[in-house]
C-alpha positions in Angstrom: 0.0 0.0 0.0 1.3 3.5 -0.9 2.1 5.8 2.0 1.4 8.9 0.0 5.1 9.7 -0.5 7.2 9.1 -3.6 9.5 6.0 -3.4 13.0 6.7 -2.1 16.1 5.3 -3.8 16.0 2.0 -1.8 12.4 1.5 -2.8 12.8 2.3 -6.5 12.8 -0.6 -8.9 16.1 -1.5 -10.5 16.5 -1.4 -14.3 18.8 -3.8 -16.1 21.0 -3.0 -19.1 23.4 -4.8 -21.3 26.4 -2.7 -22.2 29.1 -3.8 -24.6 32.0 -1.9 -26.0 34.7 -2.6 -28.6 38.3 -1.9 -27.6 40.2 0.4 -29.9 43.2 0.9 -27.7 43.7 -1.7 -25.0 45.8 0.5 -22.7 46.6 -0.3 -19.1 43.8 0.7 -16.7 41.1 0.9 -19.3 38.7 -1.6 -17.6 39.2 0.2 -14.3 38.4 3.5 -15.9 35.2 2.1 -17.4 34.2 0.5 -14.2 34.8 3.8 -12.3 32.6 5.6 -14.8 29.8 3.1 -14.4 30.0 3.5 -10.6 29.9 7.3 -10.8 26.8 7.1 -13.0 25.0 4.8 -10.5 25.4 1.5 -12.3 26.1 -1.8 -10.4 28.1 -4.4 -12.5 26.4 -7.7 -11.9 28.3 -9.6 -14.6 31.3 -8.9 -16.8 32.9 -11.0 -19.6 34.9 -10.7 -22.8 32.4 -11.6 -25.5 34.9 -11.6 -28.3 38.6 -10.9 -28.8 37.9 -7.2 -29.0 34.8 -6.6 -27.0 33.7 -6.6 -23.3 30.1 -7.0 -22.2 28.5 -5.9 -18.9 25.2 -6.8 -17.2 24.3 -3.6 -15.3 21.7 -2.7 -12.8 20.6 0.9 -11.9 17.9 2.7 -10.1 18.6 5.7 -12.4 17.7 4.4 -15.9 18.0 7.9 -17.4 21.8 7.5 -16.8 22.0 5.1 -19.8 21.8 8.0 -22.2 24.5 9.9 -20.3 26.7 6.7 -20.3 26.4 6.5 -24.1 27.3 10.2 -24.6 30.4 9.9 -22.4 31.7 6.7 -23.9 31.1 8.0 -27.4 33.5 10.8 -26.6 36.3 8.4 -25.6 39.1 7.5 -28.0 39.9 4.1 -26.6 36.5 2.4 -26.8 33.4 2.3 -29.1 29.9 1.5 -27.9 28.5 -1.7 -29.5 25.3 -2.1 -27.5 23.4 -0.4 -24.7 20.0 -2.0 -24.3 17.7 -4.2 -22.3 19.5 -7.5 -22.2 18.4 -10.2 -24.6 18.8 -14.0 -24.3 21.8 -13.8 -26.6 23.4 -11.1 -24.4 23.0 -13.3 -21.3 24.4 -16.4 -23.0 27.4 -14.4 -24.3 28.1 -13.2 -20.8 27.9 -16.7 -19.5 30.0 -18.4 -22.1 32.1 -15.5 -23.5 30.8 -16.1 -27.0 27.8 -14.7 -29.0 25.4 -17.2 -30.5 25.7 -16.8 -34.2 22.6 -15.6 -36.0 22.6 -17.1 -39.5 19.3 -15.7 -40.8 17.6 -12.7 -39.3 14.3 -13.1 -41.1 13.8 -16.8 -40.1 15.5 -16.2 -36.7 18.0 -19.0 -37.4 20.9 -19.6 -34.9 23.9 -21.7 -35.7 26.1 -23.9 -33.5 28.8 -26.5 -33.9 29.4 -29.5 -31.8 32.2 -27.8 -29.8 29.5 -25.4 -28.6 27.1 -28.0 -27.2 27.2 -26.3 -23.8 26.2 -23.0 -25.3 23.5 -24.7 -27.4 22.0 -26.5 -24.3 21.9 -23.3 -22.3 20.4 -21.3 -25.2 17.6 -23.8 -26.0 17.1 -24.5 -22.3 16.4 -20.8 -21.7 13.9 -20.8 -24.6 12.1 -23.9 -23.2 11.7 -22.1 -19.8 9.5 -19.4 -21.4 5.8 -19.8 -20.8 3.3 -20.6 -23.6 3.5 -22.2 -27.0 6.7 -22.0 -29.1 7.9 -24.2 -31.9 11.6 -24.6 -32.5 13.1 -26.3 -35.5 16.3 -28.2 -35.0 18.3 -28.7 -38.2 21.3 -30.9 -38.7 22.7 -34.1 -40.1 21.9 -37.5 -38.6 23.8 -38.4 -35.5 25.2 -34.9 -35.0 23.6 -34.7 -31.5 20.2 -33.0 -32.1 18.0 -35.2 -30.0 20.5 -35.5 -27.1 20.9 -31.7 -27.0 17.1 -31.2 -26.9 16.8 -33.7 -24.0 19.7 -32.0 -22.2 18.0 -28.6 -22.7 14.8 -30.0 -21.3 16.6 -31.1 -18.2 18.2 -27.6 -17.9 14.7 -26.1 -18.1 13.5 -28.5 -15.4 10.9 -29.9 -17.8 10.0 -33.5 -18.7 10.1 -34.5 -22.4 8.1 -36.9 -24.5 8.9 -38.2 -28.0 5.9 -37.7 -30.3 8.1 -39.3 -33.0 11.7 -40.3 -32.9 14.5 -42.7 -34.1 16.7 -42.2 -31.0 16.4 -45.8 -29.8 13.8 -47.2 -32.2 11.3 -45.7 -34.5 8.6 -44.2 -32.4 5.3 -42.7 -33.6 2.7 -42.0 -31.0 -0.9 -42.8 -32.0 -2.3 -41.4 -28.8 -1.0 -39.5 -25.8 -1.0 -41.9 -22.8 -2.6 -39.6 -20.3 -4.1 -36.1 -19.9 -1.1 -35.1 -17.9 0.9 -35.1 -21.1 -1.1 -32.1 -22.3 1.0 -29.8 -20.1 3.5 -27.0 -20.5 5.6 -29.0 -18.0 6.6 -31.1 -21.0 8.7 -30.5 -24.0 7.3 -32.3 -27.1 9.9 -33.6 -29.5 8.8 -34.4 -33.1 11.2 -36.0 -35.6 9.9 -34.1 -38.7 11.2 -36.8 -41.1 9.6 -39.7 -39.3 6.3 -37.9 -39.0 6.2 -36.5 -42.5 7.3 -39.8 -44.2 5.7 -42.4 -42.0 2.9 -40.9 -40.0 -0.6 -42.4 -40.4 -3.9 -40.8 -39.6 -3.8 -41.8 -35.9 -0.3 -40.4 -35.5 -1.2 -37.1 -37.3 -4.2 -36.6 -34.9 -1.7 -36.6 -32.0 0.7 -34.3 -33.9 -2.0 -31.8 -34.7 -3.2 -31.9 -31.0 0.4 -31.3 -29.8 1.0 -28.4 -32.3 -2.1 -26.7 -30.9 -1.0 -26.9 -27.3 0.4 -23.9 -25.3 3.7 -25.8 -24.7 7.3 -25.9 -26.1 7.7 -28.1 -29.1 10.9 -29.0 -30.9 10.7 -30.4 -34.5 13.9 -32.0 -35.9 14.4 -31.9 -39.6 12.0 -28.9 -40.1 12.8 -28.7 -43.8 11.4 -32.1 -44.5 8.5 -31.5 -42.2 7.5 -28.4 -44.2 8.1 -29.9 -47.6 6.0 -33.0 -47.0 3.2 -31.7 -44.8 0.5 -29.0 -44.9 2.5 -26.9 -42.4 4.7 -24.1 -43.6 7.5 -22.0 -42.0 5.1 -19.7 -40.2 4.7 -22.5 -37.7 8.2 -22.0 -36.4 9.3 -19.3 -33.9 12.9 -20.0 -34.7 15.3 -22.5 -36.2 18.5 -23.8 -34.5 21.2 -25.4 -36.6 23.8 -27.9 -35.3 26.9 -28.9 -37.4 30.0 -31.0 -36.7 32.1 -28.2 -38.2 31.3 -24.7 -39.4 31.4 -25.5 -43.1 29.4 -28.8 -43.0 26.6 -28.8 -45.5 23.2 -30.1 -44.2 21.9 -32.4 -46.9 18.7 -34.4 -47.1 19.2 -36.6 -50.1 18.7 -39.9 -48.2 15.5 -38.6 -46.7 14.3 -37.3 -50.1 14.9 -40.7 -51.7 12.9 -42.3 -48.9 10.2 -39.8 -49.4 10.0 -40.6 -53.1 9.7 -44.3 -52.4 7.1 -43.7 -49.8 4.9 -41.6 -52.0 5.1 -43.8 -55.1 
């Protein structure tokens, strides 16, 4: 209940900012000078990390959000650094601070993010944070067979403290649910995993009733092989909130010839 007085500094809500600068001249004492500037402007540094060879990122809190504009003005006047970002923190910002590396965005329009196997820890954290979000979201997981897609999704589900269920899969044996075992499975406490190739190429009417029900649920859903799923079903790319790619190495080409040959035989 309000006491009729304006909130004092201790009662004011803190605002959070992500601040990143590129180093032009890495002179001795530069970090200390920036930290002192932040302190004088009323910012508390809650996390600090190198997010590339030339850039440092900060997670800041302040009860004086108007100071952000002043911070940008002052840093813009400095010769040794250049402002890269000063904004409300995004998931990519938080992951970069945690792992010291930015998640690569491969396609802005499709919201596609790219990882290699050496970055599985980053991938699990990134997808796990997405799976924590409330409500329905559909994530496509693109990659060659046996690159680690399913294992990464399961690990991300554990990270998000959610259970998972395979609507379709080839992880241990080919699985295609023809009914959900219990009403409790219709819950946002679960992550629903669909192998888009198995469902698109092998799914019968009973299985598709389950898939349609799952895709209408307010819960996180991950579809492996989204390209095949879109090509051979009535769903299009508007179904997906984002796509994640996993490769063994940066230049690996994701190919679907074997799946396409199977699709041709299946539809003959």
